[in-house]
C-alpha positions as CSV (number, residue, x, y, z in Angstrom):
1,M,-110.8,35.5,-56.0
2,A,-110.0,35.5,-52.3
3,R,-110.0,32.2,-50.4
4,L,-111.5,33.4,-46.9
5,D,-111.4,30.2,-45.1
6,R,-109.1,30.7,-42.2
7,L,-108.6,33.5,-39.6
8,D,-105.5,35.0,-37.8
9,R,-105.0,35.1,-34.1
10,R,-107.2,38.2,-33.7
11,G,-110.0,37.1,-35.9
12,L,-109.2,38.5,-39.4
13,P,-109.8,36.6,-42.5
14,L,-107.0,35.0,-44.2
15,S,-106.7,34.2,-47.9
16,T,-105.6,30.5,-47.7
17,S,-107.4,27.3,-47.9
18,S,-104.8,25.3,-45.9
19,D,-105.3,24.6,-42.1
20,L,-101.9,24.0,-42.0
21,A,-100.6,27.4,-43.6
22,A,-103.0,29.2,-41.3
23,G,-101.9,27.5,-38.3
24,R,-98.3,27.9,-38.9
25,Y,-98.8,31.6,-39.9
26,R,-100.6,32.3,-36.5
27,D,-97.7,30.6,-34.6
28,G,-95.0,32.6,-36.7
29,I,-96.8,35.8,-36.2
30,D,-96.8,35.1,-32.3
31,L,-93.4,34.3,-32.4
32,L,-92.4,37.5,-34.5
33,L,-94.4,39.6,-32.1
34,A,-92.7,38.0,-29.0
35,A,-89.2,38.5,-30.6
36,W,-88.8,34.7,-30.0
37,P,-86.7,32.2,-32.0
38,G,-88.7,29.9,-34.4
39,A,-90.5,32.7,-36.2
40,A,-88.7,32.0,-39.5
41,E,-89.3,28.5,-39.4
42,A,-93.0,28.7,-38.7
43,L,-93.4,31.2,-41.7
44,E,-91.3,29.1,-44.2
45,A,-93.9,26.0,-43.0
46,A,-96.8,28.2,-43.7
47,I,-95.3,29.1,-47.2
48,A,-94.4,25.6,-47.9
49,A,-98.0,24.5,-47.2
50,D,-99.5,27.2,-49.4
51,P,-96.9,29.0,-51.5
52,G,-99.7,31.4,-52.8
53,F,-100.4,32.6,-49.2
54,A,-99.3,36.3,-49.7
55,L,-99.4,37.4,-45.9
56,A,-96.8,34.6,-44.9
57,H,-94.6,36.0,-47.5
58,A,-95.2,39.5,-46.2
59,A,-94.5,38.4,-42.5
60,R,-91.4,36.7,-43.7
61,A,-90.3,40.0,-45.4
62,R,-90.8,41.7,-42.2
63,L,-88.6,39.2,-40.2
64,H,-85.9,39.8,-42.9
65,A,-86.2,43.5,-42.3
66,I,-86.0,43.1,-38.4
67,R,-82.8,41.0,-38.8
68,A,-81.2,43.6,-41.2
69,E,-81.4,41.5,-44.3
70,P,-82.5,44.0,-46.8
71,A,-82.1,42.2,-50.0
72,A,-84.1,39.2,-48.6
73,A,-86.7,41.5,-47.3
74,R,-87.3,43.2,-50.5
75,A,-87.4,40.1,-52.6
76,R,-90.0,38.6,-50.3
77,I,-92.3,41.7,-50.0
78,V,-92.2,42.0,-53.9
79,A,-93.4,38.3,-54.1
80,A,-96.0,39.1,-51.5
81,A,-97.2,42.1,-53.6
82,E,-97.5,39.9,-56.7
83,L,-99.6,37.4,-54.9
84,V,-101.9,39.5,-52.9
85,A,-102.7,41.5,-56.1
86,R,-104.0,38.2,-57.7
87,H,-106.1,36.8,-54.8
88,G,-105.9,39.1,-51.9
89,T,-108.6,41.0,-50.0
90,E,-108.5,44.9,-49.6
91,R,-107.2,44.4,-46.1
92,E,-104.5,42.1,-47.2
93,R,-103.5,44.3,-50.1
94,S,-103.3,47.4,-47.6
95,H,-101.3,45.2,-45.1
96,V,-98.7,44.2,-47.8
97,E,-98.6,47.8,-49.0
98,A,-97.7,49.1,-45.4
99,L,-95.0,46.6,-45.0
100,S,-93.6,47.2,-48.4
101,L,-93.2,51.1,-47.7
102,A,-91.5,50.2,-44.6
103,I,-89.2,47.7,-46.0
104,H,-88.3,50.0,-49.0
105,G,-87.4,52.7,-46.5
106,R,-90.2,55.1,-47.2
107,S,-90.8,55.5,-43.5
108,A,-93.2,58.7,-43.6
109,E,-95.3,56.9,-46.3
110,A,-95.2,53.7,-44.3
111,L,-96.5,55.6,-41.2
112,E,-99.3,57.4,-43.0
113,R,-100.3,54.1,-44.7
114,S,-100.2,52.1,-41.4
115,L,-102.3,54.6,-39.5
116,A,-104.9,54.9,-42.2
117,H,-104.8,51.1,-42.4
118,L,-105.5,50.7,-38.6
119,E,-108.5,53.1,-39.0
120,A,-110.2,50.4,-41.1
121,W,-108.6,47.2,-39.4
122,P,-107.3,48.0,-36.0
123,R,-106.8,44.5,-35.0
124,D,-104.0,44.0,-37.5
125,A,-101.4,43.5,-34.9
126,L,-98.6,43.3,-37.3
127,I,-99.1,46.7,-38.8
128,L,-99.9,48.3,-35.4
129,S,-96.5,46.9,-34.3
130,L,-94.8,49.2,-37.1
131,P,-95.4,52.6,-35.6
132,L,-94.6,51.1,-31.8
133,G,-91.6,50.4,-29.9
134,A,-88.3,52.2,-29.4
135,F,-87.3,51.7,-33.1
136,G,-90.8,51.9,-34.8
137,L,-92.1,54.4,-37.4
138,F,-93.0,56.9,-34.8
139,A,-89.5,56.8,-32.9
140,F,-87.5,57.2,-36.0
141,S,-90.0,59.9,-37.6
142,G,-88.1,62.8,-36.1
143,M,-91.2,63.8,-34.0
144,A,-90.2,65.4,-30.6
145,D,-93.7,64.0,-29.2
146,H,-93.4,60.3,-30.5
147,D,-93.8,59.1,-26.9
148,Q,-97.3,60.6,-26.7
149,A,-98.1,59.7,-30.3
150,R,-97.5,55.9,-29.3
151,V,-99.9,56.4,-26.2
152,D,-102.5,58.0,-28.2
153,L,-102.4,55.3,-30.9
154,C,-102.6,52.4,-28.5
155,E,-105.4,54.2,-26.6
156,R,-107.2,54.9,-29.8
157,H,-107.5,51.2,-30.8
158,A,-107.4,49.7,-27.1
159,R,-111.2,48.8,-27.2
160,H,-110.4,46.5,-30.1
161,Y,-108.1,44.2,-28.2
162,A,-109.1,41.7,-25.5
163,E,-108.2,42.3,-22.1
164,D,-105.7,39.2,-22.2
165,D,-104.0,40.0,-25.4
166,W,-100.4,39.5,-24.0
167,W,-99.0,41.5,-27.1
168,F,-101.1,44.5,-27.0
169,L,-100.7,44.8,-23.2
170,T,-96.9,44.6,-23.6
171,Y,-96.8,47.5,-26.0
172,R,-99.6,49.6,-24.3
173,G,-97.7,49.3,-21.2
174,W,-94.4,50.0,-22.7
175,S,-95.9,53.1,-24.3
176,Q,-97.3,54.4,-21.0
177,A,-94.1,53.9,-19.3
178,E,-91.9,55.7,-21.8
179,N,-94.2,58.5,-21.7
180,G,-94.0,59.2,-18.0
181,A,-97.0,57.1,-16.6
182,V,-94.7,54.6,-15.2
183,A,-97.0,52.9,-12.6
184,Q,-99.7,52.3,-15.1
185,G,-97.3,51.2,-17.7
186,R,-95.6,48.8,-15.4
187,A,-98.9,47.2,-14.5
188,L,-100.0,46.7,-18.1
189,T,-96.6,45.2,-18.9
190,Q,-96.4,43.0,-15.9
191,R,-99.8,41.4,-16.9
192,G,-98.7,41.0,-20.4
193,F,-95.4,39.4,-19.2
194,E,-97.4,37.0,-16.9
195,L,-99.8,35.9,-19.8
196,R,-96.8,34.9,-22.0
197,R,-93.2,34.6,-20.4
198,E,-91.7,33.3,-23.6
199,N,-92.0,37.0,-24.9
200,A,-88.7,39.0,-25.0
201,N,-90.6,42.3,-25.8
202,A,-92.6,41.8,-22.5
203,A,-89.2,41.1,-20.7
204,H,-87.7,44.2,-22.5
205,A,-90.7,46.4,-21.9
206,L,-90.9,45.5,-18.1
207,S,-87.1,46.1,-17.8
208,H,-87.7,49.6,-19.3
209,A,-90.7,50.2,-16.8
210,L,-88.5,49.1,-13.7
211,Y,-85.7,51.4,-15.0
212,E,-88.0,54.5,-15.2
213,A,-89.4,53.6,-11.8
214,G,-85.8,53.8,-10.2
215,A,-85.9,49.9,-9.6
216,G,-82.9,49.0,-11.2
217,E,-82.1,46.2,-8.9
218,E,-85.5,44.5,-9.3
219,A,-85.0,44.8,-13.1
220,E,-81.5,43.0,-12.7
221,R,-83.3,40.3,-10.8
222,L,-86.0,39.8,-13.4
223,I,-83.3,39.6,-16.2
224,E,-81.1,37.2,-14.2
225,G,-83.9,34.9,-13.7
226,W,-85.5,35.2,-17.3
227,L,-82.5,35.4,-19.6
228,P,-81.3,31.9,-19.4
229,G,-84.5,30.6,-20.8
230,Y,-84.0,32.9,-23.8
231,D,-82.0,31.4,-26.5
232,R,-78.8,33.5,-27.8
233,S,-80.3,33.5,-31.1
234,G,-83.3,35.6,-29.8
235,P,-82.9,39.2,-31.2
236,L,-83.3,40.8,-28.0
237,H,-80.9,38.5,-26.0
238,G,-77.9,40.9,-25.9
239,H,-80.0,44.1,-25.5
240,I,-81.9,42.7,-22.5
241,A,-78.5,41.7,-20.9
242,W,-77.4,45.5,-21.7
243,H,-80.4,46.5,-19.3
244,A,-78.9,44.4,-16.7
245,A,-75.4,45.7,-17.2
246,L,-76.6,49.3,-16.9
247,G,-78.4,48.5,-13.5
248,A,-75.0,47.2,-12.4
249,L,-73.3,50.2,-13.3
250,E,-75.9,52.4,-11.7
251,R,-74.8,50.6,-8.4
252,G,-71.2,51.0,-9.0
253,D,-70.5,47.4,-9.6
254,A,-68.3,47.8,-12.8
255,A,-67.0,44.1,-12.6
256,R,-70.5,42.8,-12.9
257,A,-71.4,45.0,-15.5
258,L,-68.4,44.2,-17.5
259,A,-69.0,40.5,-17.0
260,L,-72.4,41.0,-18.6
261,Y,-70.9,42.8,-21.4
262,A,-68.5,40.3,-22.1
263,A,-70.9,37.3,-22.0
264,H,-73.9,38.7,-23.8
265,V,-73.5,42.2,-25.3
266,Q,-70.1,42.7,-27.2
267,P,-70.3,42.1,-31.0
268,S,-68.4,38.8,-30.8
269,V,-71.1,37.2,-28.8
270,S,-74.3,39.0,-29.7
271,A,-76.7,37.8,-32.5
272,G,-78.8,40.9,-32.0
273,M,-80.0,43.4,-34.6
274,P,-76.9,45.7,-35.7
275,V,-78.7,48.7,-34.5
276,N,-78.9,47.3,-31.2
277,I,-75.3,45.9,-31.1
278,V,-73.8,49.3,-32.1
279,S,-76.0,51.3,-29.7
280,D,-75.6,49.0,-26.8
281,T,-71.8,48.6,-27.1
282,A,-71.2,52.5,-27.7
283,S,-73.5,53.5,-24.9
284,F,-72.2,50.9,-22.3
285,L,-68.6,51.7,-23.0
286,W,-69.2,55.4,-22.8
287,R,-71.0,55.0,-19.5
288,L,-68.5,52.9,-18.0
289,Q,-65.8,55.4,-18.9
290,A,-67.7,58.5,-18.1
291,Y,-68.6,56.9,-14.8
292,G,-65.0,56.8,-13.7
293,H,-64.3,53.2,-14.5
294,A,-61.6,51.8,-17.0
295,V,-62.5,50.2,-20.3
296,P,-60.3,47.2,-20.7
297,P,-58.0,47.3,-23.9
298,G,-59.5,46.5,-27.1
299,L,-63.2,47.0,-26.4
300,W,-63.6,50.4,-28.0
301,Q,-61.9,49.2,-31.2
302,A,-63.7,45.9,-31.5
303,A,-67.0,48.0,-31.2
304,A,-65.9,50.4,-33.7
305,D,-64.6,47.6,-36.1
306,Y,-67.9,46.0,-36.0
307,A,-70.0,49.4,-36.6
308,R,-68.0,50.9,-39.3
309,P,-69.3,48.5,-42.0
310,V,-72.8,48.3,-40.8
311,F,-73.5,52.2,-40.8
312,P,-70.7,53.5,-42.9
313,A,-72.8,56.6,-44.2
314,A,-74.6,59.4,-42.2
315,G,-78.3,59.7,-42.3
316,F,-79.8,57.3,-39.7
317,A,-80.0,59.7,-36.7
318,F,-80.0,57.2,-33.8
319,A,-77.1,55.2,-35.5
320,D,-75.3,58.3,-36.2
321,A,-75.2,59.5,-32.4
322,H,-73.7,56.3,-31.5
323,M,-71.4,56.0,-34.3
324,A,-69.9,59.4,-33.5
325,I,-69.2,58.2,-30.0
326,L,-67.4,55.1,-31.2
327,E,-65.4,57.3,-33.7
328,A,-64.4,59.9,-31.0
329,A,-63.6,57.3,-28.5
330,T,-61.2,55.4,-31.0
331,G,-59.6,58.8,-31.8
332,D,-61.0,59.2,-35.4
333,G,-61.9,62.9,-35.0
334,E,-61.8,63.2,-38.9
335,A,-64.6,60.7,-39.1
336,V,-66.8,62.5,-36.6
337,G,-66.2,65.8,-38.4
338,R,-67.3,64.2,-41.7
339,R,-70.4,62.5,-40.2
340,A,-71.3,65.9,-38.6
341,A,-70.9,67.9,-41.8
342,A,-72.8,65.3,-43.9
343,L,-75.8,65.4,-41.2
344,A,-75.8,69.1,-41.1
345,Q,-76.2,69.2,-45.0
346,L,-79.1,66.6,-44.7
347,A,-80.7,68.9,-41.9
348,E,-80.3,72.0,-44.1
349,T,-82.0,70.6,-47.0
350,G,-84.7,68.8,-45.1
351,R,-83.6,65.3,-45.7
352,L,-83.0,64.5,-41.9
353,A,-86.0,64.1,-39.9
354,A,-84.5,64.6,-36.7
355,G,-83.1,67.8,-37.7
356,P,-79.9,69.8,-36.5
357,V,-79.8,68.1,-33.2
358,V,-78.0,65.0,-34.6
359,P,-75.0,66.9,-36.0
360,A,-74.8,68.7,-32.7
361,I,-74.8,65.4,-30.8
362,C,-71.8,64.2,-32.9
363,R,-69.8,67.4,-32.2
364,A,-70.6,67.2,-28.6
365,A,-69.5,63.7,-28.4
366,L,-66.1,64.6,-30.0
367,A,-65.6,67.6,-27.6
368,F,-66.3,65.6,-24.6
369,A,-63.9,62.8,-25.8
370,E,-61.3,65.6,-26.3
371,G,-61.8,66.8,-22.8
372,D,-63.3,70.1,-24.0
373,H,-66.3,69.8,-21.4
374,A,-67.2,73.6,-21.8
375,G,-67.5,73.2,-25.5
376,C,-69.6,70.1,-25.1
377,A,-72.1,71.9,-22.8
378,R,-72.0,74.9,-25.2
379,I,-73.2,72.6,-28.0
380,L,-75.5,70.4,-26.1
381,E,-77.4,72.9,-23.8
382,P,-79.4,74.7,-26.6
383,V,-80.5,71.5,-28.2
384,A,-81.1,69.2,-25.1
385,A,-85.0,69.3,-25.6
386,E,-84.4,68.0,-29.1
387,V,-82.6,64.8,-28.3
388,V,-85.8,62.8,-28.2
389,R,-86.0,63.4,-32.0
390,I,-83.3,60.8,-32.6
391,G,-85.7,58.0,-31.4
392,G,-84.9,55.1,-29.3
393,S,-85.8,54.7,-25.7
394,G,-85.5,57.2,-22.7
395,A,-82.9,54.7,-21.2
396,Q,-80.9,54.6,-24.4
397,R,-81.2,58.7,-24.7
398,E,-80.3,59.3,-21.1
399,M,-76.6,58.9,-22.1
400,I,-76.9,62.2,-24.1
401,E,-78.3,63.8,-21.0
402,D,-75.4,62.2,-18.9
403,M,-73.0,63.8,-21.3
404,L,-74.4,67.2,-20.8
405,L,-74.6,66.7,-17.0
406,L,-70.8,65.7,-16.7
407,A,-69.8,68.3,-19.0
408,L,-71.6,71.0,-17.0
409,M,-70.0,69.6,-13.8
410,R,-66.6,69.3,-15.1
411,S,-66.6,72.7,-16.6
412,G,-67.6,74.4,-13.4
413,A,-71.2,75.1,-14.2
414,A,-72.3,74.0,-10.8
415,A,-75.7,75.7,-10.5
416,K,-76.8,74.4,-13.9
417,A,-75.6,70.8,-13.0
418,R,-77.3,70.9,-9.9
419,A,-80.5,71.9,-11.5
420,L,-80.4,69.2,-14.1
421,L,-79.7,66.6,-11.3
422,D,-82.5,67.8,-9.3
423,R,-84.8,67.3,-12.2
424,R,-83.6,63.9,-12.9
425,L,-83.9,62.8,-9.3
426,H,-87.4,64.1,-9.3
427,R,-88.3,62.1,-12.5
428,R,-86.5,59.0,-11.5
429,P,-84.5,57.9,-8.4
430,S,-81.0,56.7,-9.1
431,P,-78.2,55.7,-7.0
432,R,-75.8,57.2,-9.4
433,D,-77.4,60.4,-9.6
434,T,-77.8,60.7,-5.7
435,A,-74.0,60.1,-5.5
436,W,-73.3,62.9,-7.8
437,R,-75.6,65.1,-6.0
438,G,-74.1,64.3,-2.9
439,Q,-70.5,65.0,-4.3
440,M,-71.6,68.5,-5.7
441,A,-73.4,69.4,-2.2
442,G,-70.0,68.5,-0.5
């Protein structure tokens, strides 16, 4: 029999009779949704107060998954499923099922289950969080229109969230900004950030909105003032610093960018999620070098050494694109070739949601690293519109567009390079692109 004595933060019943368990669960979910330290401890306290509280076990499983601890995540979600089957409500059983599918890597089913769940219980924020974000189920679905899909989902359920719901404002704003409605997205995200500044997801989303608005220096100032209050154990600490480093690179301040990388981003100092560490290190070092600055000795190899055991096999499109850049930069062309061949086979058999664009990016990265800029452009140009399918954010994927742009510039395709630069400058003012456009005009 369900014990409907307590409510979650958004008014949904919780099957626990313990005031302490319910309170610590609410705290834990807030911290989880804010990407803030302390979530694990709060959820463990909820479980200690009521060992039969299925949703606390499920949330702990979700946190293990976020931290790339798959064995612990699977064990926790199995325990949650057993508990919820005995004394959970229909909503709680559906909640645990959606999380279980995601944790067990059944992403397409998890997305389908999550969307169906939200039709019945739209205020279930933890489940709504699954399709959203740069690394959510939509982003990694292989869809070419995942930016629009996130907006549609948020707008569909917006009426169910209070106007001062800091979490929903954050993700609604981020979704709008990523989809091109930058001013609207920035305003929503700013409001969410002001309501709860101890919210790394809001600081992160606002950094993205400022980036897309061409306000890189403002983003740097935001991060410089906010980051010291965010403990290094926070999962987004290194990644938010990466945003500041990109801003410094855009201004041409390589020394500042490298100092941020050394202090916050490189694998030896970051406590971030492995997918963030690998993508942030690969993309920062690639940009640093591509923009004409020297990469200090050892940085490429340290990043590659960290990444190799984390993503040894092909099949995770977003990670594969960054792994190929690391492999190419460290002279391991054979590894890039193996990765691209494995990805091509997965794409041919329908087992790679993002499709043939992924092996193409890998081959292009190798061509660029070897100085074959004409070859890189030939590979990337036909698939440029499909790069969005690898997921991640616009700021992260812009590296691939940079690769195409520089390949066109360096291979003598001036007219194509100018056209691409003009489109980029129309979309987002950038000191780097302005300088490149000036060089081409001269």
